[in-house]
C-alpha positions as MATLAB code, in Angstrom:
seq = 'MAKTKTIKLSDGSVIDANRTSNRKYFKQHIWLYLLLLPGLLYMILFRYVPMGGLIIAFKDYSPFKGMWGSPWVGFSNFTKFFSNNDFPKLLVNTLGISLLQLVLFFPAPIILSLFLNEVRNIAYKRCVQTLVYIPHFVSWVIIASLTYQLFNVTDGVFNIISRSLTGNSFDILSKASTFWGLIVGQDIWRETGYGTIVFLAALSGVDQELYEAARVDGAGRWRLMWHITLPAIRGTIIMMLILRVGGILNTGYEQIFLMRNDLNLARAEVFDTYIYTKGIKNGMYSFSAAVGMFKSIVGMILVLISDRVAKWFGESGLY';
ca = [
     -23.361  -18.927   20.467;
     -25.750  -15.769   20.750;
     -29.791  -16.439   22.068;
     -31.890  -15.898   20.041;
     -34.551  -13.009   21.952;
     -37.897  -13.395   21.063;
     -41.322  -11.450   22.391;
     -44.611  -12.463   22.625;
     -47.507  -10.581   21.442;
     -51.089  -10.287   22.578;
     -52.743  -12.900   20.241;
     -49.945  -15.307   21.063;
     -47.796  -14.820   17.931;
     -43.848  -14.825   18.659;
     -41.369  -12.532   17.054;
     -37.707  -12.091   16.438;
     -36.754   -9.301   18.782;
     -33.042   -9.590   17.149;
     -34.437   -9.343   13.689;
     -36.725   -6.163   14.757;
     -34.233   -4.765   16.258;
     -32.187   -4.452   12.691;
     -34.850   -3.558   10.675;
     -35.415   -0.711   12.950;
     -31.794    0.268   12.677;
     -31.968   -0.008    8.859;
     -34.870    2.225    8.614;
     -33.221    4.747   10.876;
     -29.963    5.090    9.023;
     -31.332    3.921    5.392;
     -29.627    7.112    3.873;
     -26.238    5.903    5.107;
     -26.773    2.534    3.544;
     -27.771    4.648    0.085;
     -24.385    6.496    0.543;
     -22.573    2.964    0.939;
     -24.222    1.736   -2.627;
     -21.863    3.437   -5.157;
     -18.624    2.652   -3.333;
     -20.039   -1.323   -2.669;
     -21.355   -1.507   -6.657;
     -17.964    0.041   -7.014;
     -15.846   -2.874   -5.507;
     -18.235   -5.420   -7.057;
     -18.010   -4.697  -10.565;
     -14.234   -3.417  -10.783;
     -12.704   -5.402   -7.795;
     -14.697   -9.212   -7.406;
     -16.297   -9.396  -11.095;
     -12.762   -9.058  -12.932;
     -12.051  -11.887  -10.503;
     -13.680  -14.423  -12.794;
     -11.013  -13.892  -15.185;
      -8.000  -15.347  -12.941;
      -9.872  -18.592  -14.577;
      -7.216  -18.123  -17.634;
      -4.092  -18.875  -15.688;
      -5.648  -22.621  -15.650;
      -5.919  -22.571  -19.488;
      -3.615  -22.235  -22.178;
      -5.726  -19.393  -23.116;
      -6.187  -17.984  -27.022;
      -8.296  -14.664  -27.665;
      -9.777  -16.259  -30.717;
     -10.987  -18.894  -28.888;
     -12.588  -17.247  -26.085;
     -12.174  -17.430  -21.992;
     -14.156  -20.625  -21.944;
     -12.914  -22.433  -25.659;
      -9.778  -22.402  -24.646;
      -8.014  -25.827  -23.176;
      -7.299  -26.616  -19.533;
      -3.878  -27.081  -18.820;
      -4.238  -27.102  -15.012;
      -1.058  -25.573  -12.996;
       1.379  -25.736  -15.895;
       1.992  -22.392  -16.129;
       2.444  -22.282  -12.931;
       5.041  -24.497  -12.437;
       6.339  -22.984  -15.210;
       6.669  -19.735  -13.633;
       8.120  -21.005  -10.212;
      11.105  -23.806  -12.735;
      12.375  -20.119  -15.003;
      15.166  -18.762  -13.731;
      13.621  -15.163  -13.770;
      11.512  -16.178  -10.635;
      14.799  -16.233   -8.055;
      15.707  -12.619   -9.599;
      12.288  -10.969   -9.795;
      11.611  -12.345   -5.879;
      14.904  -10.969   -4.993;
      14.452   -7.604   -6.459;
      10.711   -6.994   -5.459;
      11.317   -8.197   -1.969;
      14.701   -6.099   -1.910;
      12.790   -2.801   -2.949;
       9.447   -3.607   -0.480;
      11.781   -4.072    2.042;
      13.790   -1.128    1.787;
      10.592    0.799    1.621;
       9.118   -0.980    4.766;
      12.342   -0.306    6.547;
      12.917    3.024    5.045;
       9.548    4.734    3.757;
       6.881    3.644    6.392;
       8.360    4.872    9.421;
       8.711    8.730    7.581;
       4.672    9.628    7.359;
       4.574    8.452   11.439;
       7.769   10.661   12.152;
       6.626   13.734    9.934;
       3.157   13.464   11.943;
       4.698   13.411   15.141;
       6.640   16.411   14.644;
       3.627   18.519   13.085;
       1.606   17.433   15.598;
       4.006   19.335   17.849;
       3.606   22.874   15.808;
       1.292   25.465   17.536;
       1.217   27.405   15.257;
      -2.175   27.038   13.401;
      -1.417   28.883    9.987;
       2.047   27.470    9.898;
       1.036   24.043   10.560;
      -1.186   24.060    8.018;
       1.242   26.167    5.619;
       3.530   22.816    5.678;
       0.795   20.465    5.265;
       0.145   21.630    2.304;
       3.278   21.694    0.986;
       4.005   18.208    1.812;
       1.033   17.122    0.320;
       1.780   18.632   -2.833;
       3.879   16.001   -4.413;
       1.071   13.189   -4.037;
      -0.618   14.506   -6.856;
       2.762   14.856   -9.252;
       2.820   12.086  -11.663;
       5.226    9.543  -11.824;
       6.216   10.818  -15.649;
       6.763   14.087  -14.132;
       8.838   12.418  -11.440;
      10.750   10.850  -13.671;
      11.899   13.382  -15.895;
      13.021   15.793  -12.648;
      15.105   12.735  -11.731;
      16.770   12.465  -14.771;
      17.703   16.239  -14.800;
      19.185   16.240  -11.543;
      21.027   13.089  -11.884;
      21.789   12.843  -15.718;
      25.856   12.332  -16.079;
      26.330   15.029  -18.249;
      24.222   17.896  -17.131;
      22.171   17.260  -14.224;
      22.015   18.973  -11.499;
      23.541   16.842   -8.825;
      26.730   15.885  -10.862;
      27.087   19.391  -11.768;
      27.521   20.336   -8.277;
      29.512   17.112   -7.507;
      32.458   17.900  -10.546;
      32.399   21.576   -9.116;
      32.721   20.322   -5.459;
      34.944   16.971   -5.865;
      35.930   16.944   -9.544;
      33.890   13.250   -9.593;
      30.596   12.739  -11.152;
      28.326    9.749  -10.765;
      26.172    7.799  -12.482;
      23.047    7.248  -10.851;
      21.013    6.204  -13.235;
      22.245    3.503  -14.958;
      23.744    1.884  -11.842;
      21.910   -1.459  -11.073;
      23.199   -0.950   -7.596;
      22.293    2.524   -6.926;
      18.556    1.727   -8.465;
      16.594    0.588   -5.394;
      17.866    3.742   -3.267;
      16.632    5.522   -6.087;
      13.080    4.045   -6.052;
      12.947    4.111   -2.339;
      13.817    7.767   -2.724;
      11.475    8.938   -4.885;
       8.810    7.654   -2.773;
       9.334    9.191    0.279;
       9.970   12.360   -1.651;
       6.698   12.029   -3.040;
       3.984    9.897   -0.373;
       5.790   10.724    3.261;
       3.376   13.971    3.386;
       0.105   12.047    1.797;
       1.238    9.611    4.172;
       0.132   11.845    7.014;
      -3.127   12.183    6.599;
      -4.256    8.797    8.802;
      -1.884    9.505   11.677;
      -2.680   12.919   11.783;
      -6.744   12.188   11.969;
      -5.898    9.777   14.443;
      -3.891   12.302   16.763;
      -6.055   14.414   16.120;
      -8.594   12.161   18.964;
      -5.946   12.085   21.455;
      -7.211   13.239   24.988;
      -5.547   16.530   26.118;
      -6.227   16.110   29.168;
      -3.538   13.349   29.058;
      -1.106   15.870   28.141;
      -2.099   18.089   30.641;
      -1.576   15.703   33.584;
       1.337   14.526   32.211;
       2.848   18.433   32.345;
       2.184   18.670   35.821;
       4.524   15.962   36.212;
       6.967   17.371   34.396;
       6.818   15.603   31.294;
       8.807   17.794   28.169;
       7.434   17.291   24.564;
       9.866   14.091   23.877;
       7.967   12.280   26.955;
       5.156   12.879   25.882;
       5.454   12.294   22.403;
       7.114    8.631   23.381;
       4.376    8.069   26.496;
       1.035    9.493   24.981;
       1.087   10.622   21.159;
       2.670    7.251   19.948;
       0.396    4.664   21.969;
      -2.317    7.172   21.253;
      -1.927    5.575   17.671;
      -0.184    2.543   18.144;
      -3.307    0.926   16.595;
      -2.948    2.740   13.322;
      -0.062    2.053   12.658;
      -0.439   -1.271   13.643;
      -3.106   -1.135   11.023;
      -1.227    0.534    8.635;
       1.659   -1.600    8.758;
      -0.705   -5.270    8.239;
      -1.466   -3.375    5.157;
       2.074   -2.509    3.625;
       3.372   -6.201    4.779;
      -0.165   -7.436    2.392;
       1.502   -5.695   -0.650;
       4.930   -6.666    0.001;
       5.122   -8.122   -3.548;
       3.631   -4.900   -4.908;
       6.190   -2.226   -5.690;
       4.256   -0.525   -8.293;
       4.585   -0.387  -12.028;
       4.600    2.963  -13.489;
       7.342    3.917  -11.407;
       9.826    1.436  -12.008;
       8.686    1.084  -15.512;
       9.756    4.689  -16.488;
      13.068    4.901  -14.516;
      14.511    1.209  -15.326;
      16.799    1.126  -18.596;
      19.108   -1.622  -20.087;
      21.927   -0.556  -17.643;
      20.352   -1.143  -14.257;
      17.716   -4.092  -15.450;
      19.238   -6.863  -13.506;
      17.761   -4.726  -10.113;
      14.394   -3.191  -11.773;
      12.790   -6.294  -13.278;
      10.047   -6.723  -10.245;
       6.774   -9.304  -10.884;
       4.704   -6.067  -12.077;
       6.979   -5.191  -15.024;
       7.406   -9.113  -15.550;
       3.680   -9.256  -15.914;
       3.527   -6.511  -18.399;
       6.686   -7.700  -20.885;
       5.319  -11.215  -20.506;
       1.169  -10.634  -20.976;
       1.129   -7.472  -22.846;
       4.173   -7.028  -25.108;
       4.091  -11.262  -25.445;
       1.186  -12.063  -25.851;
       1.365  -15.212  -22.862;
      -1.976  -13.912  -21.122;
      -2.016  -17.458  -18.809;
       1.600  -16.796  -17.977;
       0.985  -13.343  -17.001;
      -2.197  -14.028  -15.213;
      -0.479  -16.990  -13.118;
       1.935  -14.431  -12.202;
      -0.251  -12.208  -11.190;
      -2.335  -14.855   -8.934;
       0.077  -15.878   -7.120;
       1.461  -12.294   -6.401;
      -2.371  -11.926   -4.745;
      -2.619  -15.289   -2.800;
       1.073  -14.388   -1.303;
      -0.399  -10.756   -0.561;
      -3.898  -12.463    1.118;
      -1.869  -14.839    3.064;
       0.642  -12.013    4.327;
      -2.257  -10.047    5.585;
      -3.657  -13.031    7.708;
      -0.500  -13.806    8.979;
       0.511  -10.235   10.266;
      -2.958   -9.885   11.297;
      -2.555  -12.715   13.676;
       0.746  -11.945   14.629;
      -0.591   -8.569   15.769;
      -3.814  -10.056   17.553;
      -1.043  -12.521   19.768;
       1.010   -8.939   20.594;
      -2.855   -7.886   21.832;
      -3.480   -5.723   19.272;
      -6.768   -5.077   17.649;
      -6.072   -6.395   13.777;
      -8.160   -6.029   11.223;
     -10.411   -8.932   11.211;
];
């Protein structure tokens, strides 16, 4: 426990030196705290205040009776969800897509960042960075339309080329077996370039003298990358991995909703689309709130566990 440092004044009074130091620091950096205020207010109003609505997960909520007028039902909504035949399918589909994203998509920005870091022509590097950032700003509606134009069985570009070369066409959009790969492929195309921002920022802080010393010892580019660059951004990689693991049940609603259809629904129904179907379309507000609360609790537990595991391996973690 930290000791309290006190200062005795000439009149015999005693003041807390730590409190005085904190007050002085606050006055010196008051503009930084004022800049923090809008973001803090946003988090409180739009992130923490809405958590009060989670109370309907423990009620049989009716819009006519209101949040407080609706009767309490305890954990019956959770019991109904876990005993539902849809739960195993939702869990498998959500984890399947998330694990594929973790294995295939998560390393993609790291690899691209390492390659961009090796480019010596600044103009060419900036041009490539701009080009790979652009897909992030394309909406999922446009991406879904492009995907249908590429893989449509009748007149899709991919199938036109396939028929001209092999005589066969592939129904990628309607097959349940290809849905997970299609979703992950879209994620890789859209977010890989934008995901390099964090890692390139971390790479900019690497001490260049380390590279010079290694070059003197005869290290080539691959050895520099493996022994200097990767260890330098290891902390950032661990931090992003922890955040990614925490959101393992968040597969994204809009993308999957736009790409699913009646033929691939067996692999396309995930927690996010299930909450929309039950809560908005069917009016089961309490039930969908319970499903969303289950997702949030699992995500929080996974973040805490992955953070503790990272610390066991000597990393700093998030907390």
